[in-house]
C-alpha positions in Angstrom: -17.0 -5.2 -17.6 -16.4 -1.7 -16.6 -13.5 0.3 -18.0 -11.4 2.7 -16.0 -8.6 5.0 -17.2 -5.3 4.8 -15.3 -6.1 7.9 -13.4 -9.7 6.8 -12.4 -8.4 3.5 -11.2 -5.5 5.1 -9.2 -7.9 7.6 -7.5 -10.4 4.9 -6.7 -7.8 2.6 -5.1 -5.6 5.3 -3.7 -2.4 4.2 -5.4 -0.1 6.1 -7.8 -0.5 6.2 -11.5 2.9 4.7 -11.9 2.0 1.7 -9.8 -1.3 1.2 -11.8 0.7 1.3 -15.0 3.2 -1.3 -13.6 0.3 -3.6 -12.5 -1.3 -3.3 -16.0 1.9 -4.0 -17.9 2.8 -6.9 -15.7 -0.6 -8.4 -16.3 -1.7 -8.4 -12.6 -4.8 -6.5 -13.5 -6.7 -7.0 -16.7 -6.2 -4.1 -19.2 -6.8 -3.1 -22.8 -4.8 -0.7 -25.0 -6.9 1.5 -27.2 -5.9 4.4 -29.6 -7.5 7.7 -28.6 -6.6 10.8 -30.6 -3.5 9.0 -32.1 -2.2 8.0 -28.7 -2.2 4.6 -27.0 -4.3 4.7 -23.8 -4.4 1.9 -21.3 -7.8 1.1 -19.9 -8.3 -1.1 -16.9 -11.1 -3.7 -17.3 -12.7 -4.7 -14.0 -15.8 -6.4 -12.6 -14.6 -6.2 -9.0 -11.2 -4.5 -8.6 -8.5 -6.2 -6.5 -7.8 -4.5 -3.2 -4.4 -3.2 -2.4 -2.3 -5.3 -0.1 -3.1 -4.5 3.5 -0.5 -2.6 5.5 1.1 -4.7 8.2 0.5 -3.3 11.6 2.3 -4.3 14.7 0.4 -5.3 17.7 -1.0 -2.6 19.9 1.7 -1.2 22.3 0.9 -0.5 25.9 3.3 2.5 26.3 2.9 2.7 30.1 3.9 -0.9 30.5 6.8 -0.5 28.1 8.0 2.6 29.9 8.2 0.8 33.3 10.0 -2.2 31.7 12.6 0.1 30.2 12.9 2.0 33.4 13.5 -1.2 35.3 16.3 -2.3 32.9 17.8 1.2 33.1 17.8 1.2 36.9 19.4 -2.3 36.9 22.2 -1.2 34.6 22.8 1.9 36.8 23.2 -0.4 39.9 25.6 -2.7 38.1 27.8 0.2 37.0 27.8 2.2 40.2 
């Protein structure tokens, strides 16, 4: 198993140190606490690190089509009012 410090793990997976610490303390990623120079240091143990959750992306928007649909609704409203 490979050991990473909190900072190394955070940089590698592009997440904040705080989130890495939360994941380690919650037990979502395997970790080990070791005393280094009188301080407790959390080390992340990993064979293959879990990937961060993918960001949800909406479907691709066709702006030209959306513009004309909105314009048609707008024109319809103008005709109803005036």
